N, C-alpha and C positions, 0 to 999 in steps of 0.2 A: 308316275314318279319312279325313278330307278332305285332299286333296292340298295340300301347302304352296304349290304354285305357283298353284293355283286360288283360294286365299284372299287377300283384301286386296291386290288388284292396284293400287289407287289409291295414287299417290305423295303422301304427306301430309308437307309440308315441316316443320311444327312437331314432330310426333311423331318423324319420322326424325332431326331435328336433336338431339332429346333422347337418342335411342338412340345416335347417333354420339358425342355428348358422353360418355355413360356408357362406351362402348367405349374412347374416348380416355383417360379417367381410369383405367380398369382397366389399360390398357396402360402408362400412365405409372407407376402404382403398382407393377406387377410389375418394370418396368425400374429404378425408383428403388431397390427392394429389392436388385436385383442390383448397382447401383452402390455402395450402402452396404456390401455384403458382397464387393466386388470383390477379386480377387487380383492377379496380375501383368498388366501391359499386354502386348498382342500385339506381335510384331516390326514389323508394319505400322504399328501405332499409334505406335511410336517414330519411324518415318520421317515420318509425317504431322505429328507435333509438331515435329520438327526443321525441316521445310519451313515450317510456320507461323511458327516463331521467325525463320527467315531472312527471310520475307516481312515480318514485323512489324518487323524490324531494317533493312529496305530493301535487303537483300542478294539482289536478284532473280535475278541471274545465278548465284549460288552454289547455287541450288535444283537445278540440273542435276547438281551433284556428289553430291547426296544422294538424288535421286529425280526426280520429274516434277511438272508442274503439274496440279492437278485442283481442282475446286470445294471439296472438303472442308477443306483447310487454311485457306481463307478463312473458312469457317464456324467452325472452331476459334478463329481470331482474334477473331471476333465474340463468341463465348461467353466468351473469355478476358478480355474487358473487364468481365465480371461475376464470373466464377470465376477468381481469380488463379492458382490451381494449373493447370498445363497439362493434366495427366491428367484432372483433374476437369472442366475445360472440354470436353475431347474426349468424355468419357463422357456428360456431360449433353447435349451437342449430339446425340450418337447416340441417346440415350434419347428426347429430345423429338422428333426427326425420325422415329425408328422408331415412336413412338406416334402422331404425326400421320399416318403412312402409312395407318393403319386408316381414316381419314376418307374419302379418295377411293376406297379399296377398298370400303368399305360402300356409299357413294353410287353407285358404278358398278354393283355387284350389285343395288342397290335399284331402279335405273332399268330393269333387265331382268327381275328376278325379285321375288317377294313378300318381305315383311319377314322371315318366319321363315327362309327360305333364307339371306338376307343376314346375319341376326343370327348364326346358327349358324356360317356360314363365317367371319365376322369374329371371333367368340369364339375359334375355333381359330387364326385368324391372330394374335390378340393373345397367346395362350398357347403358340404353337409354340416348342419349345425352341431351335431354331436361330435363329429370328428374334429371340427374346429375347436369346440369347447375343451375337449380332452387334450388337444394339441397345443393349447396355450396355457395349460396349468402344469403344476409339478406332479405329473402322473407317469407311470411306466407304460401306459397303453401305446403312445406314439412309437416308442422304441420297439415294442412288440409287433406293431403293424409293419414297421419298416423292415425288421428282420424276417418276419414270416412271409411278407410279400416278395422280398428279395429271394428267399429260399424257394418259393413256388416258381418264380420266374426262372431262376437258375436251373431248377429241376426240369421244367418244361423245355428250356433251351437245350439242355443236355440230351433229352429224349428226341428232340426234333433234329438237332445237328450232329448227334452221335459223338459228342465231345465229353470225355469223362471228367475233365477239369471243372466243368460246371456242376456236376453232381457232387463233387467235393465242396464247391462253394455253397451248394444247397444244404449240405450237411452242416457246414460251419454256421450258416445263418439260422438253420433250424435249431441248432444247439443254443445259440444266443437267445432265440425266441423262447425256448423252453426254460432257460435260466431266468428269463424276464417274467414270464407268466407260465403257469403249469399247462395252460391250454396249448402251448407250443408243442407238446407231445403229440397232439393231433396231426401235426404236419407229417409225422412219420406215416400215419395211416393214409392221409390224403395222397402223398407222393407215391406210396406203395400201390394204392388203388389206381392212380394215374398210370403207373407202369403196367398194371394189369389191363387197363382199358386200351392202352397203346398196343400191347401185345395181342389183344383180341381183335381190334378193329383197325390198326394202322400197320405196325411193323411186322408182326408175326415172326419175330426172331427171338425165340426163347433164350438162347445163349446170350444175346446182347442184353436183353432186359434183365436177366438174372445177374449178369456181371455188373450192370449199372446199380441194381439194388444192393449187391454185395459191397460195392465201392461206397455207396451212400451210408451203409450201416457201419462199415469198418472205419470210415473217415472220422466219425464222431469221437470214438475213444482216442484215436491217434492225435486229433487236433486238440482235444481238451484235457488229456491226461497231465500235460505240463502245468497249465494254469490251475487245475484242480489240486494238484500236488502242492503247488506253491501256496494256495489258499489253506491247505491242510496244515502246512507248517506254521501258519499264523493262528488258526482256530483250534487246532488239535484234533479235528474230525474231518472226514470226507464230506464236503458240502456240495449238495445238489439242489439247494434252494427248496422250493415247495414241491418239486418233483418227488423228493424222497419222503416228505412228510404228509403232504396234502392228499395225494392219490391214495395211499394206504388208509389214511384217516377216512376218506370218503367211502372207500370200499367197506370199512368196518362200521360206518355210521348207520344207525337204524333209520329206515325210511321215514321221512317226516313231511311228506307232501300234503298230509291232512292233519287235523288237530289231534293232539295226543288222546283226548277223550274218546274221539271216534275210533282211532286206531286201536285203543285198548278195549274197546267195547264197553265204554262207560254206560251204566244203566241210564236210559232215557236220553242218551246223547243225540239220537236221531228222532226222538219222539216228536211228532207234530211237524216234521219236515216235509216240504213239498217234494215231488219227484225231481224238480230242477235243483233244489238245494242238495238232495242226495247225490245227484249226478255231479254237481260242482265240487262236492267234497270227496269224490272218488280220487284216490291218489294219482291215478294216471291222467284223469281229466284236469285235475288241479295243476299238475306239472305241465301239461300241454298248454293250458290257458296262460300260466305265468310266462312260459317261454315265448308263446306267440305274442303276448302283449308287449314284452320287452323287445321283441324283434321289430314290430311295427312302430313302437315308440322311438326306435333309433332313427326313423325316417321323418322328414318333413312331409306334411300332407300332400304337397305338390308331387313329391317323389313317390308317395304311395299311389297317387293317381296314375302316374306313368308306369309304375310297377304292375298295376292291375292290367293295363293295356299290353304291357310287355309279356305278361304270363298267360292271360286268359283271352284277350281280344285281338290277337295278332293276325294280320293278313298280309302286310307289306313284306315283312321278313319271315320267311317260312321257318318252321321248326327244323333244327338240324342237330346231328350228332356232335357238332362242334361245341355245343353247349354242355356236353357231358362233363368235361373237367370242372366247370364252374358249379354244376349241379352236385357233383361228388364233394367238392370243397364245401358248399353250403350245407349239404346233408350231414357230413361228418361233424361240423360244429353244431348243427341242430341236435343230433343225437347226444353229443357231449353236454349241451345245455339242458336237454331233457333229463339226462342222468343226474346232473347237478341239482336241478329243481326237484327231482324225485327224492334226492337224499337230504337236502337242506331246506326245501320248501321256499326257495328264493333264487332268482337269478337277477343280475343287474343289467342295465342298459349296455354295459360293456360287453356282456355275453351276446346281447342282441346284435351289436355291431359286428361280432365275429361272423354271424350268419349274414349280416347286412352288406358287408363289403363285397362279396361275390355277387350279391343281388343287384349291384349297380349295373351289371351287364343287362339285366332285364329291364331296369329303369331306362337305360339307353334305348333298348328295343321299343319300349313303350313311347318314348319321346318321338321316335321316327314314325311310329304308328299314328300317333295323334297328329303330327305334322302332315302326314299323307292324307288323313281324313279332312283336315282343314284345307289343304290344297284343292281337294276335290270339291269341297263346299265352296271355296272361293271361285272356282271355275263356273260352278252352277249359278252362283249368286252374282257373278261378275263384280267382284270386289275391286277396289282401287288397284291398278296395275303395280304400283310401287310396293304395296303391301303384299300382293299375291306373289310377286317375283322373289321377294326376300322373306317369305313367310317363315322358313326354318330359322333364320337369324332372329326375326322378331319373337318367335316362340321361345327360343333359347334365352334371349334377353329378358323376356317377361318372366320366365320360370326362375331365372337367377335373381331378378329383382324381387320376386315373391319370397324367395328363400333367404335373401341377404339380411333382412331385419332380424330374423330369428338367429341367424348365424352370428351376427355382431352383438347380440344381446348377452349380457353376463348372466351366468347361472346363479351367482351368489351375491347379487346386489343387496339383498335384504340383510346380509350378515356383515355389512360394512362397519358396523359398530365394533366388531371384534378387532378390526384393523385400526380404526381411529382411536379406540380405547387403548390399544397397545402403544400406539405412537404417542398418545397423551401421557401415559405412564413414563415412557422413555424421556419425554421432554421435562417431566417433573423430577427426573433424577433417579429413577428406579432401574435403569437399564443394567446396572451391574449387580443388582440384588437377586438372591435366590428366592424363587416363589414356589409355593404350593398352590395348585389350581384345580378347580372343578374340571373334570375331563372334557365336558361338552364345550367349554370356553377356552381350552388351552391354546387355541390359535392366537388369542389376545397376548399371551406371554411370549409367543414367537416374535410378534412385532415390537414388544417391549425390549427384547434382547435379554441376554443372560440365561442362566440355567433355570429349569423348572422341574417339578415333579408332580405327577397327577395324584390326587388323593383317591383312595378307594371309593367305589360306588356301591350303593345298596347295602349300607352298613348302619349301625347305630352310632350315635354321637360319641358314646363311651369308647369306641374303638378308634375314633379319629384322633383323640388326644395323644395316645402313645405313638401313633404314626407321625404326628407333627413333631413330637419330641425327638424321635429317632432320625428325622430328616434334617438336612442342613438349611431348610427354608427359613427365612426371616419374616416372610409375609405370606398371607393366604388371601387369594381373591376368588370370589364365588359370585354366582348369579342368584340374587335374593329370591327370584321367582321359582327357581328349581332346586335349590340346595337341599330343602327339607325332603324332597323326593329321593335324593341319592344318599343323604346323610340324615337319618331320622332324628328329630329333636334338636337339630343344629341351632335354629334361630333362638330357641329359649335357653340354650346352655352355652352361649359364647363366653360368658364369664368363667364358667367351670372349665372351659377349654383353654383358658389363658389367652383370649384374643382381645385385642384393643382396636376398636373401629377407628379408621382414619377417614375423615371427611374430604372427599374430592368433588368440588362443585360441578365439574364438567359432566360427571356421570349422572347428575340429576336430570339432564335434558335428554338422555337416551330413551328411545321408544321400545326397541325390541328386547333389550337386556337391562337388568337392574344390577349393575356391577357394584360390589361392596368389597373394599380392601381392609384387611385386618393385619395388625402387627402381632406377631407371635411372641408372647412374653416368655422368656427363658428363666 
């Protein structure tokens, strides 16, 4: 079999544009299906929509009471001019941006590797369950992927073609990525290391590489000083999103990758522990374990199999220094995730995806490795000629069909009662009423409509009364199964709190939640 890397090295703009368009349409179709069959909005999505509403209403300073500034709520506002429903606007924005992200991903791969490697990696990118899940919900991740991938593609194109305009474009999208998620700051490190690698192994032109880096760094303040100043006139402060607050906070945070008892040397904390338990509670091991787990969890098992063959068991496609940019990309996000895990003892699957996206290169290599081995086996065993001749196509179809059920599966189907309960309250005439709500079920009030306020958590019932009196809420809704954990003594003191229970028959049939609605007597 001919090595995929050795075939078709010429970058053909017309054909690659058609391939990229097909990938985009496939991505959009999958994500559109997920929007049509969407379940309940994520808690983060609820926050982004509230921020977008505040910005749209001119309440710039009130944003700090509900969350933080990022690029994503502005994008929701833009889409809301077309899709009047806020949730639909947020989901469509994520779907479009998540689909657009495949374009710079494909073109970046295509500039370094041949079309077949780029196509297979991009197909798996399009169908990756985690990427599809986040790209069909009200989340900022798709915007971050789109901006960060565009920045990396533009940076590589500028280094390859020696066109400074593309490094300015890279700076623009790196800034947008950083204002979307703090991890966008890592793009500065990645692009700088790429320039260093190009200087050492490709260009060997110090003056050009230094000029490119200087343009990249200077472009950022030049591009963003205007919008940031305009935002300052609205908020009263220079706003840099989480870049200004989260990074210093992490640097000051005490390391917490192990339990506080162990870290403080609590007497007997390690008494009776096995050597394995001691090892797993080492802060460095715990951080590495958490990061590795979330990395592999971001992949479907089929993709993990291909990843194994692409990294460890490769024979068809020889190892090459062309993989270095993707290795740098992945390692920077790995170190960033390790640092985060070391500081807060947790990383999410979203961090795993930051390392996982460049790893689709090795997933593609693994696919071609497996297909080559199967072709050799087919020749020895004399399989059906039709199967043998189109084995690569059959393998790709089989892999995609194996991944697709997980891709099209909703992540929050078990929480549908939050949505149906909110719609029920809306139909019962509560849509214009102000609600106080237990925080863990506040998505119910989103589907009800109207304003709501979260009640405090982990308090005594005696503190809830003054809070309800000071709020504008006319009703309180809680989950009977959990309210006593967050508000101690609530169930036995509803009369003292001035609450009148309202019987709603539909809530009796719910399985996951036991919603109870109270009228707040004034």
